[in-house]
VEXLOVO-517736 format. One record per residue (C-alpha): residue number from 0; y negated, x negated, z negated. Coordinates in steps of 0.02 Angstrom, whole numbers. Example, Ala and Ser with C-alpha at 12.3 -4.5 7.8 and 13.67 -1.06 7.14 Angstrom:
REM VEXLOVO-517736
(nuba 0,(225,-615,-390))
(nuba 1,(53,-684,-357))
//
This chain:
REM VEXLOVO-517736
(nuba 0,(71,698,1178))
(nuba 1,(28,717,986))
(nuba 2,(-136,654,930))
(nuba 3,(-178,608,759))
(nuba 4,(-307,727,678))
(nuba 5,(-431,570,640))
(nuba 6,(-438,559,826))
(nuba 7,(-529,716,881))
(nuba 8,(-703,693,838))
(nuba 9,(-680,522,945))
(nuba 10,(-585,625,1088))
(nuba 11,(-716,771,1101))
(nuba 12,(-876,682,1084))
(nuba 13,(-891,604,1241))
(nuba 14,(-834,766,1312))
(nuba 15,(-981,836,1288))
(nuba 16,(-1123,723,1387))
(nuba 17,(-973,722,1516))
(nuba 18,(-977,909,1536))
(nuba 19,(-1164,919,1532))
(nuba 20,(-1202,801,1668))
(nuba 21,(-1066,867,1787))
(nuba 22,(-1127,1061,1762))
(nuba 23,(-1302,963,1787))
(nuba 24,(-1261,892,1938))
(nuba 25,(-1170,1040,2016))
(nuba 26,(-1312,1157,1984))
(nuba 27,(-1438,1036,2059))
(nuba 28,(-1330,966,2212))
(nuba 29,(-1366,778,2134))
(nuba 30,(-1193,680,2143))
(nuba 31,(-1274,551,2030))
(nuba 32,(-1281,673,1905))
(nuba 33,(-1094,707,1917))
(nuba 34,(-1020,536,1915))
(nuba 35,(-1115,473,1764))
(nuba 36,(-1012,587,1693))
(nuba 37,(-872,462,1721))
(nuba 38,(-900,345,1584))
(nuba 39,(-889,482,1465))
(nuba 40,(-732,552,1529))
(nuba 41,(-637,379,1539))
(nuba 42,(-699,355,1360))
(nuba 43,(-631,507,1305))
(nuba 44,(-474,466,1377))
(nuba 45,(-454,307,1302))
(nuba 46,(-481,372,1132))
(nuba 47,(-320,490,1164))
(nuba 48,(-230,352,1214))
(nuba 49,(-289,248,1065))
(nuba 50,(-252,387,937))
(nuba 51,(-71,438,1009))
(nuba 52,(42,477,901))
(nuba 53,(223,458,976))
(nuba 54,(377,516,868))
(nuba 55,(488,370,854))
(nuba 56,(698,337,815))
(nuba 57,(657,351,617))
(nuba 58,(597,551,659))
(nuba 59,(742,591,723))
(nuba 60,(877,511,604))
(nuba 61,(867,410,436))
(nuba 62,(849,218,447))
(nuba 63,(996,130,334))
(nuba 64,(949,113,173))
(nuba 65,(943,-69,168))
(nuba 66,(817,-78,329))
(nuba 67,(636,-111,315))
(nuba 68,(555,-60,476))
(nuba 69,(394,-121,547))
(nuba 70,(247,-16,481))
(nuba 71,(161,-33,660))
(nuba 72,(172,-61,847))
(nuba 73,(120,-244,881))
(nuba 74,(153,-446,911))
(nuba 75,(227,-524,747))
(nuba 76,(115,-674,708))
(nuba 77,(201,-731,537))
(nuba 78,(395,-703,476))
(nuba 79,(468,-787,342))
(nuba 80,(371,-913,228))
(nuba 81,(201,-824,185))
(nuba 82,(45,-883,290))
(nuba 83,(2,-1064,277))
(nuba 84,(-159,-1133,271))
(nuba 85,(-248,-970,180))
(nuba 86,(-302,-940,-4))
(nuba 87,(-176,-918,-120))
(nuba 88,(-225,-738,-158))
(nuba 89,(-186,-707,17))
(nuba 90,(-12,-667,-33))
(nuba 91,(30,-564,-205))
(nuba 92,(100,-670,-340))
(nuba 93,(273,-701,-350))
(nuba 94,(402,-765,-218))
(nuba 95,(389,-676,-52))
(nuba 96,(426,-681,112))
(nuba 97,(297,-610,248))
(nuba 98,(287,-514,425))
(nuba 99,(141,-476,494))
(nuba 100,(97,-388,636))
(nuba 101,(-49,-388,735))
(nuba 102,(-119,-226,843))
(nuba 103,(-212,-241,979))
(nuba 104,(-342,-122,1039))
(nuba 105,(-203,-31,1165))
(nuba 106,(-69,-10,1030))
(nuba 107,(-24,138,926))
(nuba 108,(-125,127,781))
(nuba 109,(-39,267,673))
(nuba 110,(41,173,510))
(nuba 111,(220,194,444))
(nuba 112,(292,144,263))
(nuba 113,(405,0,289))
(nuba 114,(515,56,161))
(nuba 115,(562,193,53))
(nuba 116,(500,205,-146))
(nuba 117,(365,273,-244))
(nuba 118,(186,217,-230))
(nuba 119,(168,112,-400))
(nuba 120,(15,34,-368))
(nuba 121,(-152,36,-223))
(nuba 122,(-301,-75,-227))
(nuba 123,(-433,-63,-97))
(nuba 124,(-547,-225,-73))
(nuba 125,(-698,-228,21))
(nuba 126,(-734,-402,129))
(nuba 127,(-762,-453,307))
(nuba 128,(-724,-396,487))
(nuba 129,(-660,-546,557))
(nuba 130,(-536,-558,709))
(nuba 131,(-373,-485,625))
(nuba 132,(-268,-628,738))
(nuba 133,(-364,-779,628))
(nuba 134,(-277,-845,470))
(nuba 135,(-434,-809,366))
(nuba 136,(-416,-641,391))
(nuba 137,(-280,-639,273))
(nuba 138,(-384,-636,120))
(nuba 139,(-560,-620,182))
(nuba 140,(-548,-447,288))
(nuba 141,(-562,-277,204))
(nuba 142,(-379,-208,151))
(nuba 143,(-292,-65,59))
(nuba 144,(-142,-138,-28))
(nuba 145,(17,-37,-79))
(nuba 146,(158,-73,-196))
(nuba 147,(327,32,-159))
(nuba 148,(454,28,-272))
(nuba 149,(639,88,-263))
(nuba 150,(749,52,-420))
(nuba 151,(736,-130,-429))
(nuba 152,(669,-150,-221))
(nuba 153,(501,-183,-207))
(nuba 154,(401,-192,-54))
(nuba 155,(216,-230,-49))
(nuba 156,(114,-200,132))
(nuba 157,(-66,-198,188))
(nuba 158,(-192,-115,297))
(nuba 159,(-309,-245,365))
(nuba 160,(-456,-221,462))
(nuba 161,(-513,-312,601))
(nuba 162,(-682,-368,702))
(nuba 163,(-678,-184,800))
(nuba 164,(-577,-84,649))
(nuba 165,(-705,-23,515))
(nuba 166,(-605,104,434))
(nuba 167,(-457,127,339))
(nuba 168,(-360,281,340))
(nuba 169,(-229,309,199))
(nuba 170,(-146,452,172))
(nuba 171,(-55,416,1))
(nuba 172,(-76,365,-157))
(nuba 173,(4,308,-328))
(nuba 174,(146,427,-394))
(nuba 175,(183,483,-208))
(nuba 176,(347,446,-148))
(nuba 177,(369,385,51))
(nuba 178,(511,387,162))
(nuba 179,(547,249,265))
(nuba 180,(457,254,413))
(nuba 181,(358,402,373))
(nuba 182,(176,398,429))
(nuba 183,(50,349,314))
(nuba 184,(-118,328,386))
(nuba 185,(-200,218,533))
(nuba 186,(-325,99,569))
(nuba 187,(-469,103,694))
(nuba 188,(-502,-6,836))
(nuba 189,(-400,-159,822))
(nuba 190,(-307,-241,659))
(nuba 191,(-174,-309,579))
(nuba 192,(-36,-266,462))
(nuba 193,(66,-362,336))
(nuba 194,(216,-333,258))
(nuba 195,(301,-429,93))
(nuba 196,(452,-440,44))
(nuba 197,(600,-537,-70))
(nuba 198,(675,-694,-47))
(nuba 199,(821,-582,-45))
(nuba 200,(782,-497,107))
(nuba 201,(839,-561,258))
(nuba 202,(691,-580,395))
(nuba 203,(741,-536,562))
(nuba 204,(591,-546,671))
(nuba 205,(506,-689,733))
(nuba 206,(327,-746,784))
(nuba 207,(289,-687,955))
(nuba 208,(391,-525,962))
(nuba 209,(360,-354,1003))
(nuba 210,(382,-238,876))
(nuba 211,(376,-38,856))
(nuba 212,(314,57,719))
(nuba 213,(481,166,640))
(nuba 214,(594,74,727))
(nuba 215,(581,-91,737))
(nuba 216,(698,-181,590))
(nuba 217,(592,-327,542))
(nuba 218,(695,-385,370))
(nuba 219,(879,-317,287))
(nuba 220,(928,-313,117))
(nuba 221,(1108,-372,96))
(nuba 222,(1204,-205,44))
(nuba 223,(1234,-290,-137))
(nuba 224,(1067,-350,-157))
//
């Protein structure tokens, strides 16, 4: 199983005390010391699960040029009109449709580009660490926003941290060209991703639906769009 490079310190860290306790328990014949190693081993195993980076369909075959893919695994929170009941700045200026995906602590947290194009804008905003499923998290939480442009098509997407996620990893920047479904970063421990597409895109998912990053088509342009 592939592991994201950012995960190795979290995986190997708990193994050190686990190894020490196991060795001490065997040398001294104290079973309690060996049993004390188990929580550290379990924590290491969870970290390996959290930072797993499985291949997806987009890694094998290029997606259709009109498809917008989910940037992450999780459950759709918003699909269609931009999220209501929050501050106006929660959506970019202009006319957009929104798809938001909530990532739980057991979902794959590797993030992928929802569409192809050049990164023409990248902004980082510090903020709070509210639970990512709360409406207010859309405009109050810390986030990274990226604008992708491919000809006359533009897609905006955001990495938004949650109550447990305290760090955003973004492995791209302005001037970089991304392919649809390409790995571009991750968020650590529970978060959400927001994708904004123009009105001429058809949103194909609904609230409550589970999606898979790099596989589920969340929106689609008409071929003439």
